[in-house]
N, C-alpha and C positions, 0 to 999 in steps of 0.2 A: 524400592523403585515405585511401588504403587502410591506411597505417600508423596513422593516427589512429583509424580504425574498429576496427582490431585492438586498439589500446590501450584504446579505449572498452569493448570486450567484456571485456577482462581487468580493467579497473577495475570494471565491473559485477559480475564474479565476486568480486572482493575486497570490494566493498561488501556482498555477501551474507554473506561470512565475518564481517564486522563485525556485521551484523544478527543473525546466528545466535548470536553471543556476547554481544550487548548488547540484544537485543530478543526479541519473541515469548515463548516459554515461560521463557527465562532472565530476562526482565524481570519476569514474573509470579513467578518463584522469588525474585527480590530482594524484591519487594513482600511476599510471604508471609513470608519470613524476617524481615522488619522489622516484622511485625505490622500490615500494611495491611488496612483494611476494604474491602468491596466499593465503598463510595463513593470511597475513595482510589484504588482500582484503576481505577474509572471515570474519575476525574480524570486519572490518569497516562495512561490510554489516550486521553483527549481532547487531551492536550497537543500531540502532533505536528500534529494537524489544527487545533486551536484557534489554533496559532501561524501558520496560513496567512494570517491577516489581515496579517501582517508581509510578505507578498509585495508589498504596495504600496510601502513604503519599499525593499524589495528590488529592485523594478523600477527605481526611481530610481538605486540604486547600480549596477545592471547597465548602464543607459544612460550613467551618468556615468563609470564606470571601465572598462567593458568586461566582457563575460560571463566570459571565461576567468580574469581576475584575481580577480573576485568569487567565482567558483565554487571555484577552488583554495583561496583563503584560508578561506572559510566552511565548505566541506565538510571540509577538513582540520581546522579547529578543532572542528567538530561531533563528529568522531570522537575526537580527542585529548583532549577535555574529560572523557572517561571515565577518565582517569588516576587521579583520586582514588578511584575505585571499586576499584582494585587493592588499596589498603591499608585501605579502610573496614572490612572485617570484623575487622581486627586492632588498630584504635585503641580507646582506652578512652573511649567515649562512650556515653551512654544510647541505648536503642533508639529512643526518640522523636527524639533529635537525629540519629541515623543516617538515620531515615526522612525527616526534613526535608532532609538533605543529598542523599539519593537523589533526592527530588523536584526539588531545585534543579538537579542535574546533568541529569536527564531534560528539564527545562524548557529549560535553556540549550542542550542539544544539539538540541532540537526547533527553537528559534528560529534557531540557526545553520544548521541543515539546511534550513529554509524559505528563508532568504536564498540559500543555495547552489543549491537546486532551481530557483529562478527563473532564476538566471544559467545553470545547466546546460541547462535546457530551451531558452532562447533560443540558447545556443551550439549545441546539437544541431540546432535548427531551421535554422541556417545551414550546418552542417557536412554533414548527411546529405541527399542529394538526394531530392526528394519521390517520384521514381519507384521508389525501392528502400526507402523508409522502413519500410513494413510488414515486409518481409523482413529488413531489418537488425535492427530491434528484436525480431523473433521470434527471430533467432539469438542476440542479446544475452540475451534472456530465457532461452533454453535454457542458455547458459553460466552465467548467474546461478543458475538453478534447480538445476543439477547441483551447484555448489559449496554453495549454501545448504542443499540437502537433506542432503548429506554432513555439513556442519558442524553442522546442527541435530540430526541423529541422534547425532553424537558428543557434543555438549553435553548432550543428554538422558541418554545413557548415563553420562557422567561424573557428573552430578548424582545419578542413581539409585545409582551405585556408591559415591560418597563420602558422601552424606547420612546413610545408616544408621551410618556409622563416626564421625559427629560432625564431618566435614570439609566441611560444606556451605559455610562461609565461605571455606575454602581454594579450593573449586571455583569459587565465584562470583568471587573475586579473580583466579584464574588465567584464567578466561574473559574478564574485563575486560582483562587484560594482552594476551591474544591479539587482542581487539578493537582495542586501541590500536595494536598492531603492524600490523594490517590497515589502520588509518587512515593510517599513515605510508606504506605501500606504495601506497595509493590516491592520495595526493598525488603521488608519483612518476609514476604512470601518467597522471594528469590533466595533468601538465606535459609529457608526451610527445605530447599531442594538439595539433594546430594550432589556433590561435585562429581566430575567425570572420573571414570576409573583411570588409575595410573597405567601408562603404557610405556614400557621401556623402549619400544621401537619408535616412539614419536620423534619426529624430526626436530632437530635444534633449529632455532631461528636463523635463517640465512636468506638474503634477498634473491639468491638464485632460484628459490622455490617459485617466485613470481613467473620467471621465464619457463620453468618446468610446467606450471599450470597452463600458461598460454600456449605452450607447444604440444600439450597432451592431445593426441588425436581423438580420444574419447570426449574430452571436454571442449575442444575447439568449436564444433558445430553449435553447441549450447551457448557458448560465449558469443558467437556471431548473432545467434537468435536474440539473445538478451539485448545486444546493442541495437539491432534493428527494431525490436519490439518497443523498447522504452523510448527510442527516438520518435516513433509514431505516436505512442501514448502521450509523450511530453508536449506534443503540439496542441493538445486540448485539455489535459487533465486539470490544469490550474484554473480553468475558466468556467467550468460547469456551474459552480456555486455563484460565481460573479454574474453569469448570464441569467440565472434564475432570479437573483435579487435585483439586478440593475435593468435588464431588458424585459424579463417576463413579469417583474413586479409581484413575485409570489409571496414575499415576506419570509421571515425566518421559520415560522411554524410549518408552512407548506414545504419549504426546502427540507425541513427535518422529516416531515411525513414521507417525502420522496425517499429519504434514507431509510425510513421504517419499512417501506415497501420492498426496497432492495434487500434489507436485512431479513425480512420474513421469508422471501424466496430462498435466500442463501441458507437459512436455518433448515429449510426442508431439503434442499439439494445437497448440502455439504456431506451428510452421512452417505448418500448415494455415490458421490464422487470419491469419498474416502475408500469405500469398498471397491470401486472401480480401479482406483490407483493400486491398491493392494493386490487385486486379482488379475488385472489386465495390463498393468504397467502405467507409468506416468506419461510416457511419450505420446500415446494416442490421445489421452485426455488433454494434454497440452495443445496438440495440433487442432483437435476439434474445437476446443474453447477459444483458441486464437482466431480461427476463421469466424466463429460466431460473434466474438466481441468486436470484430471489425464493423459490424452493423450498428453498434451502440452510438458512436458520435454522429452517424448519418441520421439517426432518429431525431437528434437535437436540431436538425434543420427545419422541422415542421411545427413545433409548438409556438404559440403566440400568447399574449396575455389573456385573450378570449378563447384560446384553443389549446388547453393544457393536457388533454387526455393522452397524446402520444407519450408523455412522460411515464404513464402507467405501463405501457409496453416496454419502454426503455428500462424501467425499474425491474420488470420481470426478467428481461433478457440479461441485464447486468447481474442481478442476484443469482440467476441460475448458472451463469458461465464464469464470472470472476472467482467464485468460490472454488470451482474445479481447477481453474487456471492457477490459483495460488497454491493449492495443495500439490498439483503436479510439478510446479516450478520448485517448490520446497523439497519435494522428494527427489527430483533430479539433481538439485544442488548438493544434497547429501550423497546420493548414489554415485555421482560422477566425481566425488572428492575422496581421494584415499584418506583413511583415518589419520595416518601419520602426518599428513600435510594439509588437513582439511581447512584450517584457518586461512591459508594462503589461497586455496582454490575458491573459498567463499569470497575472499577479498577481490580476486580477479573477476569473478562473476558479478559481484556488486559494483565494482568500479566500471565495468562495461555498461551496466544498467544505468549507473549514475551519470556517466559522461553523455550517453545518448539522450537521457531524459533532460538533463540540464541544458545542453546545447539547444535542443528542440524547444524547450520551454522559454528560454531567453529569446530565441528567434521568433517564437509565436508572439511574445510581448511586443517585439519590434514591429512585426507585421500588423498587429492590432492597432498600435498607435499611428502607424503610417497610413492606414485606410480610413476613409470617412466612417463615422459612426453608423450611418445608414446610406445605402445606395440601391439603385434600381437595376435589375437584371432579369431578363425573360419575363417582364411584366410583373415581377414581384419585388417587394421591398425586403432587403436583407440587412442584417447587422454585420459589423466587421468580424465578430466572433464566428459567424457561420462559415467564413472562409477557412478558419482553423479547424472547425469540426469536419468539414469536407476533406481537407488534406489529411487529417488524422484517420478518417475512415479508409481512405485509399492506402495510406501508409501501413495501417494495421493489417489490411488484407495482403499487401505485399510481404509484410514481415511473417505472416503465417506460413508462407512457403519456406522461410528460413528454418522453420522447425522440422521440416521433413527429413533433413539429413541426420538429425540427432539419433544416436544409437543407444539402446537400452537392452541389457540382457534379459531375455525372458518375456519381453513385452509383445503384445499383439500388434499386428500391422494396423494401420489406420482404417483401411477398407474393411478388414475383418471386425475391428472394434465397432464400426458403424453398423455392420450387419447384426452384431450382437445387440446393440442398442435398439435397432429397428425391430428385431425379433422380440425383444423384451417388451417394447412399447406395444407390440401387437398381441402380447400375451402368449406367445408361442415358446419363449425361451427364458430360463432363469439367468441369474448373474454368472453362473459358472460356465466358462467357455467349453467345457466338456459335456454339458447337458444336451 
């Protein structure tokens, strides 16, 4: 198990290298270089989570063929499918055709990634003991963040250095090549991890498990929370990088530095959140982080090209809270899913997240193109994306209340958890609730 957990940490780090070279600001750079509109950018941003509805057939595949087999094949394919992007800048095709091919590659990678994520989550639920799950995934998050931060900064600097020289296509093609190499290494590291233990009581694949998961009284509040939360997040998530590059004129290096700041805070906070999840429960961590993250899109209302310092506050808040939110959501996904039918529970949770995010992201793109690029209100000049940031902040705050009905055995109440945090911050109490 220890060797498998070490390989899992390494695979997570390599996956972040892939993401840095084929996602985030680089994905936005591809879209902008191919003439994508805000609507297309919204659609591209929606694809990974819109594809979550395919978690349902993914669950059937996982139960039919085993989580390790499905995870290795689909995750490897999702990363190696970027190979055509290595040569796309150099082939003689119209910009419109290149944009269409780009969208096809992103869509195919998203679909394969969804199938792989279902199998991987079920696999990790069996492999990682519950008593150390929070701490393990916090360590894995630190490894991922360190590599992802370094790679994202390097990618941004490469794009900023080569774009003025007319070599943007070369930079994007080279980054795609690195992403594919990372994909091959990730397959090797996945193969080094032990498969899940055989369980004679595991459910056979049957579509009725979907209804069972949706009707489960323990799982249903979490299901509604995921739908509400991802709908609110989807209103803005696809547009932060676009806003920085197009409206704030930061350049790719500054956009990458913003990611570095988020990552640095996340590295510091992840181990603390991991211990909190293990000791106090995932539910109070999820509730606290959800309400805190509601302020993140609101902060984006204030920066201008000459006034960027609010982004430092946003980076600190995002880094501190998104790490805790991710660990808590992962722990609840596993905890609320019976081992025998876990792939279908994971599928239902992910489908709810994907439907909410995708619908909101597409709606956000339509709103953005229907509004003027600039407009006056209350004596201030606003961009169309500011409307989306405001709506997302309100939606996230409302979605935070949907986390309150979630039940978790042995978890502290939210008010008690806040008292523990406050007492620790004041130096009067340790992490143990019995102290």
